[in-house]
C-alpha positions as CSV (number, residue, x, y, z in Angstrom):
1,X,0.0,0.0,0.0
2,X,1.5,3.3,-1.1
3,X,1.4,6.6,0.8
4,X,-1.6,7.9,-1.2
5,X,-3.6,4.7,-0.5
6,X,-2.7,5.0,3.2
7,X,-3.9,8.6,3.3
8,X,-7.2,7.6,1.7
9,X,-7.6,4.8,4.2
10,X,-6.9,7.0,7.1
11,X,-9.3,9.6,5.8
12,X,-12.1,7.0,5.6
13,X,-11.4,5.9,9.2
14,X,-11.5,9.5,10.4
15,X,-14.7,10.2,8.5
16,X,-16.3,7.1,10.0
17,X,-15.1,8.1,13.5
18,X,-16.6,11.6,12.9
19,X,-19.9,10.0,11.8
20,X,-20.0,7.8,14.9
21,X,-19.3,10.8,17.1
22,X,-22.0,12.8,15.3
23,X,-24.6,10.1,15.7
24,X,-23.6,9.7,19.4
25,X,-24.1,13.4,19.9
26,X,-27.4,13.4,18.0
27,X,-28.6,10.5,20.1
28,X,-27.7,12.2,23.3
29,X,-29.4,15.4,22.1
30,X,-32.5,13.5,21.2
31,X,-32.5,11.8,24.6
32,X,-32.1,15.0,26.5
33,X,-34.7,16.9,24.5
34,X,-37.4,14.1,24.9
35,X,-39.1,13.8,28.2
36,X,-41.0,10.6,29.0
37,X,-43.4,12.6,31.2
38,X,-44.7,14.1,27.9
39,X,-46.1,10.8,26.9
40,X,-49.8,10.2,27.2
41,X,-50.9,8.5,30.4
42,X,-51.7,5.2,28.6
43,X,-48.4,5.2,26.7
44,X,-46.5,6.0,29.9
45,X,-48.1,3.2,31.8
46,X,-47.5,0.7,29.0
47,X,-43.8,1.6,28.9
48,X,-43.0,1.9,32.6
49,X,-46.0,0.0,34.3
50,X,-46.5,2.8,36.8
51,X,-48.3,6.2,36.5
52,X,-46.5,9.5,36.2
53,X,-47.1,10.5,39.8
54,X,-45.7,7.2,41.1
55,X,-42.5,7.5,39.0
56,X,-42.1,11.1,40.1
57,X,-42.3,10.1,43.7
58,X,-40.0,7.2,43.1
59,X,-37.4,9.5,41.6
60,X,-37.7,11.9,44.5
61,X,-37.4,9.0,47.0
62,X,-34.1,7.8,45.4
63,X,-32.4,11.1,44.7
64,X,-31.4,11.8,48.3
65,X,-29.5,8.5,48.4
66,X,-27.8,8.9,45.0
67,X,-24.1,9.7,45.0
68,X,-23.0,13.0,43.5
69,X,-21.1,11.1,40.8
70,X,-24.3,9.5,39.5
71,X,-26.3,12.7,39.8
72,X,-23.7,14.8,37.9
73,X,-22.8,12.1,35.4
74,X,-23.4,12.7,31.6
75,X,-26.6,10.6,31.9
76,X,-29.4,12.3,33.8
77,X,-30.5,10.4,36.9
78,X,-34.1,10.4,35.7
79,X,-33.0,8.7,32.5
80,X,-31.4,5.9,34.5
81,X,-34.6,5.4,36.4
82,X,-36.7,5.3,33.2
83,X,-34.2,2.9,31.6
84,X,-34.5,0.5,34.6
85,X,-38.3,0.7,34.7
86,X,-38.6,0.1,31.0
87,X,-36.3,-2.9,31.1
88,X,-38.1,-4.4,34.1
89,X,-41.5,-3.8,32.6
90,X,-40.9,-5.2,29.2
91,X,-38.3,-7.8,29.8
92,X,-36.5,-6.7,26.6
93,X,-32.8,-7.0,26.1
94,X,-30.7,-4.1,27.1
95,X,-29.9,-3.1,23.5
96,X,-33.6,-2.9,22.8
97,X,-34.2,-0.6,25.8
98,X,-31.2,1.5,24.8
99,X,-32.5,2.0,21.2
100,X,-35.8,3.4,22.6
101,X,-35.8,7.1,21.5
102,X,-37.1,8.2,24.8
103,X,-34.1,6.6,26.6
104,X,-31.4,6.3,24.0
105,X,-28.4,4.8,25.9
106,X,-25.7,2.3,25.0
107,X,-26.0,-1.2,26.2
108,X,-23.2,-0.7,28.8
109,X,-24.9,2.4,30.1
110,X,-28.2,0.5,30.4
111,X,-26.5,-2.3,32.3
112,X,-24.9,0.1,34.8
113,X,-28.1,2.0,35.2
114,X,-30.1,-1.1,36.0
115,X,-27.6,-2.3,38.5
116,X,-27.3,1.0,40.3
117,X,-31.0,1.9,40.4
118,X,-32.0,-1.6,41.6
119,X,-29.4,-1.4,44.4
120,X,-30.8,2.0,45.5
121,X,-34.3,0.6,45.6
122,X,-33.3,-2.5,47.5
123,X,-31.1,-0.6,50.0
124,X,-33.5,2.3,50.7
125,X,-37.1,1.3,49.7
126,X,-37.4,-2.4,50.2
127,X,-38.0,-2.3,54.0
128,X,-40.4,0.6,53.5
129,X,-42.6,-1.0,50.9
130,X,-42.4,-4.7,51.7
131,X,-43.2,-5.2,55.4
132,X,-44.5,-8.2,57.2
133,X,-47.2,-7.2,59.9
134,X,-45.5,-7.1,63.3
135,X,-47.6,-4.9,65.5
136,X,-51.1,-6.0,66.8
137,X,-52.6,-3.2,64.7
138,X,-50.8,-4.3,61.5
139,X,-51.8,-8.0,62.1
140,X,-55.4,-7.0,62.7
141,X,-55.6,-5.2,59.4
142,X,-54.3,-8.2,57.4
143,X,-56.5,-10.6,59.4
144,X,-59.6,-8.5,58.8
145,X,-58.9,-8.6,55.0
146,X,-58.7,-12.4,54.9
147,X,-61.8,-12.7,57.1
148,X,-63.9,-10.3,55.0
149,X,-62.9,-11.8,51.7
150,X,-62.4,-15.5,52.4
151,X,-64.1,-16.1,55.8
152,X,-60.7,-17.2,57.3
153,X,-59.9,-16.1,60.8
154,X,-56.4,-15.3,62.2
155,X,-54.6,-15.3,58.8
156,X,-51.7,-12.9,58.5
157,X,-50.6,-14.0,55.0
158,X,-50.6,-16.6,52.3
159,X,-47.2,-18.2,51.4
160,X,-45.9,-19.9,48.2
161,X,-42.8,-20.3,46.2
162,X,-42.2,-19.3,42.6
163,X,-39.3,-19.8,40.2
164,X,-37.6,-17.1,38.2
165,X,-35.4,-18.4,35.4
166,X,-31.8,-17.0,35.3
167,X,-28.7,-17.4,33.2
168,X,-26.7,-20.4,34.2
169,X,-23.7,-19.2,36.3
170,X,-20.2,-20.1,34.9
171,X,-18.9,-23.5,35.7
172,X,-16.0,-21.9,37.4
173,X,-18.1,-19.7,39.7
174,X,-17.3,-20.8,43.3
175,X,-19.8,-18.5,44.8
176,X,-22.8,-19.6,42.7
177,X,-22.2,-23.2,41.5
178,X,-24.4,-23.6,38.5
179,X,-25.7,-27.1,39.3
180,X,-27.5,-26.0,42.5
181,X,-29.6,-23.6,40.5
182,X,-31.1,-26.4,38.4
183,X,-34.8,-26.9,39.4
184,X,-37.0,-29.9,38.9
185,X,-37.8,-28.9,35.4
186,X,-34.1,-28.8,34.4
187,X,-33.8,-25.0,34.2
188,X,-31.6,-22.7,36.1
189,X,-33.7,-20.5,38.5
190,X,-34.0,-18.8,41.8
191,X,-36.8,-20.1,44.0
192,X,-38.5,-17.0,45.4
193,X,-40.6,-17.2,48.6
194,X,-43.5,-14.8,48.5
195,X,-46.1,-13.9,51.2
196,X,-49.0,-11.7,50.4
197,X,-52.1,-10.3,52.1
198,X,-55.7,-10.6,50.9
199,X,-55.3,-7.7,48.4
200,X,-52.2,-9.2,46.6
201,X,-49.8,-6.8,48.5
202,X,-46.4,-8.5,49.0
203,X,-45.6,-8.7,52.7
204,X,-42.3,-10.6,52.4
205,X,-40.0,-11.8,49.7
206,X,-36.9,-14.0,49.7
207,X,-34.8,-14.4,46.5
208,X,-31.7,-15.8,48.1
209,X,-32.0,-19.5,47.3
210,X,-31.3,-21.5,44.1
211,X,-33.9,-23.4,42.2
212,X,-33.0,-26.8,43.6
213,X,-34.0,-25.7,47.1
214,X,-37.5,-26.9,48.2
215,X,-40.1,-24.4,49.4
216,X,-40.1,-26.0,52.9
217,X,-36.3,-25.7,53.2
218,X,-36.5,-21.9,52.5
219,X,-39.3,-21.6,55.0
220,X,-37.3,-23.5,57.7
221,X,-34.6,-20.8,57.9
222,X,-36.9,-17.8,57.1
223,X,-36.9,-14.8,59.4
224,X,-40.7,-14.7,59.2
225,X,-40.9,-18.3,60.6
226,X,-38.6,-17.2,63.4
227,X,-40.8,-14.2,64.2
228,X,-44.1,-16.2,64.1
229,X,-42.6,-19.0,66.2
230,X,-41.4,-16.5,68.8
231,X,-44.7,-14.7,68.8
232,X,-46.6,-18.0,69.3
233,X,-44.5,-19.0,72.3
234,X,-44.9,-15.5,73.7
235,X,-48.7,-15.8,73.6
236,X,-49.9,-14.9,70.1
237,X,-51.6,-18.2,69.2
238,X,-54.1,-16.7,66.8
239,X,-51.8,-15.5,64.0
240,X,-50.8,-17.9,61.2
241,X,-50.0,-18.2,57.5
242,X,-51.7,-20.5,55.0
243,X,-49.7,-22.6,52.6
244,X,-50.0,-25.7,50.4
245,X,-48.8,-29.2,51.3
246,X,-45.3,-28.4,50.3
247,X,-45.0,-26.7,53.7
248,X,-45.0,-28.3,57.1
249,X,-48.1,-28.1,59.3
250,X,-47.1,-25.9,62.3
251,X,-49.0,-23.9,64.9
252,X,-48.2,-20.7,62.9
253,X,-48.7,-22.2,59.4
254,X,-51.9,-24.1,58.4
255,X,-51.7,-26.5,55.5
256,X,-54.5,-28.6,54.0
257,X,-55.5,-32.2,54.9
258,X,-53.8,-34.6,52.5
259,X,-56.7,-37.1,53.0
260,X,-59.8,-35.4,54.4
261,X,-61.6,-37.8,56.7
262,X,-65.0,-36.0,56.9
263,X,-67.0,-33.1,55.5
264,X,-65.6,-30.6,58.0
265,X,-62.1,-31.3,56.8
266,X,-63.1,-31.1,53.2
267,X,-64.7,-27.7,53.9
268,X,-61.6,-26.5,55.6
269,X,-59.5,-27.6,52.6
270,X,-61.9,-25.7,50.3
271,X,-61.6,-22.5,52.4
272,X,-57.9,-22.8,52.5
273,X,-57.7,-23.3,48.8
274,X,-59.8,-20.2,48.2
275,X,-57.7,-18.1,50.5
276,X,-54.5,-19.4,49.0
277,X,-55.6,-18.3,45.5
278,X,-54.5,-14.8,46.5
279,X,-50.8,-15.7,46.6
280,X,-51.1,-17.4,43.2
281,X,-52.8,-14.3,41.8
282,X,-50.1,-12.1,43.4
283,X,-47.5,-14.1,41.6
284,X,-49.4,-13.8,38.3
285,X,-49.8,-10.0,38.7
286,X,-46.2,-9.5,39.6
287,X,-44.9,-11.5,36.6
288,X,-47.5,-10.0,34.3
289,X,-46.8,-6.4,35.2
290,X,-43.0,-6.8,35.2
291,X,-42.3,-9.2,32.3
292,X,-38.6,-9.6,33.1
293,X,-39.9,-12.2,35.6
294,X,-42.2,-14.0,33.2
295,X,-41.7,-17.7,32.8
296,X,-41.3,-17.0,29.1
297,X,-38.1,-15.0,29.8
298,X,-34.9,-15.4,31.9
299,X,-32.8,-12.8,33.8
300,X,-29.5,-12.8,32.0
301,X,-27.6,-11.9,35.2
302,X,-25.6,-13.4,38.0
303,X,-27.8,-14.7,40.9
304,X,-27.1,-11.8,43.2
305,X,-28.0,-9.2,40.5
306,X,-31.0,-11.2,39.5
307,X,-32.2,-11.2,43.2
308,X,-31.9,-7.4,43.3
309,X,-34.1,-7.2,40.2
310,X,-36.7,-9.5,41.8
311,X,-36.7,-7.4,45.0
312,X,-37.1,-4.2,42.9
313,X,-40.1,-5.7,41.1
314,X,-41.7,-6.5,44.5
315,X,-41.3,-2.9,45.6
316,X,-42.7,-1.5,42.4
317,X,-45.6,-4.0,42.6
318,X,-46.6,-2.6,46.0
319,X,-46.1,0.9,44.7
320,X,-48.5,0.1,41.8
321,X,-51.1,-1.3,44.2
322,X,-50.8,1.8,46.4
323,X,-51.5,3.9,43.4
324,X,-54.5,1.6,42.6
325,X,-53.1,0.7,39.2
326,X,-55.2,-2.3,38.1
327,X,-53.5,-4.7,35.7
328,X,-55.8,-5.9,32.9
329,X,-56.9,-9.5,33.4
330,X,-55.5,-10.6,30.1
331,X,-52.0,-9.4,31.2
332,X,-51.9,-11.4,34.4
333,X,-49.8,-14.5,34.1
334,X,-52.0,-17.4,35.1
335,X,-49.7,-20.2,36.0
336,X,-49.5,-22.5,39.0
337,X,-46.3,-24.1,40.2
338,X,-47.7,-27.0,42.3
339,X,-45.4,-28.7,44.7
340,X,-45.0,-32.2,43.3
341,X,-43.8,-33.6,46.7
342,X,-45.5,-33.0,50.0
343,X,-43.4,-32.0,52.9
344,X,-42.2,-34.7,55.2
345,X,-42.7,-33.5,58.8
346,X,-39.7,-34.0,61.0
347,X,-40.7,-32.1,64.1
348,X,-43.3,-34.3,65.7
349,X,-44.0,-31.9,68.5
350,X,-44.9,-29.0,66.2
351,X,-46.9,-31.3,64.0
352,X,-48.9,-32.5,67.0
353,X,-49.6,-28.9,68.2
354,X,-50.4,-27.8,64.6
355,X,-52.9,-30.7,64.2
356,X,-54.6,-29.8,67.5
357,X,-54.8,-26.1,66.5
358,X,-56.1,-27.0,63.1
359,X,-58.8,-29.3,64.6
360,X,-59.8,-26.6,67.1
361,X,-60.0,-24.1,64.3
362,X,-62.4,-26.4,62.4
363,X,-64.6,-26.9,65.5
364,X,-64.8,-23.2,66.1
365,X,-65.2,-22.0,62.6
366,X,-66.5,-24.7,60.2
367,X,-70.3,-25.1,60.3
368,X,-71.6,-28.3,58.7
């Protein structure tokens, strides 16, 4: 290649570089000039799954906790929030979110934004928005909801597990061995424990355990179980969860009769099934509203980052309920993950107490 050809080649490269810089500047200018708050209400909710007022309050709640570096960076803080919401809501790949003209960011910027905003939400809003009832007043409110809707007394929540598919961790990952994340369907997932009230509000969430972990094992080391156990032995014998046969029968957790022996036990099972429908619906609304959790998709992240996204979705779910944002029935993901194996009870003392309490409950509340 002679000097003239080299000069022509260098000129082409410089021109291409100038064009890329020009497009990058134009994209940034377009992003900064467009404001998602200018969208119609319906378009805004479709894109971000929250209304404008909820997103405005979310941004104001996070701003005091944002570092100066992130506030003063080249990407506006609000754009980072919108990018995260759009990704979580649609379940699209990061490049697709970045190409949205209302957001217009590179894939790496989208990735950093999602990680940062989810961390902010988990660290500063999770305990505020996802709270298990502790005080007598809080418990009474939840119990009253289950009694009015399902004619069930003393219920402070419905519990169930649901799987969220994730990317298989690398074979060399010592912190997250990939084989433990393989669930019974042969997919890599996180087994998420959810507890909801009678209105589908999420009261507790645990996204710490791999897909191979059984629901009952997650429950055994749950902080909620520790609290309910302590409360029971301190005198609160009228507060309990309801769960399916994948959980152990305990004084603070009622499960159905595996083989009902009479009409009263059958009626109890029917009541319990009706009340438990709320946690299945909660799971359906959560995954239908935030499609990154849908069973048709997978979180292409390491387990710890995937867990932060799950917790973030739980916070946003409760924010949406607080704003009375009703998800259309056709968007709710109707899917039931039945426990194929019943729980084998190991603590005979708790089983005996649980059976007595369940029988007493039937005598006092089931009318034949």
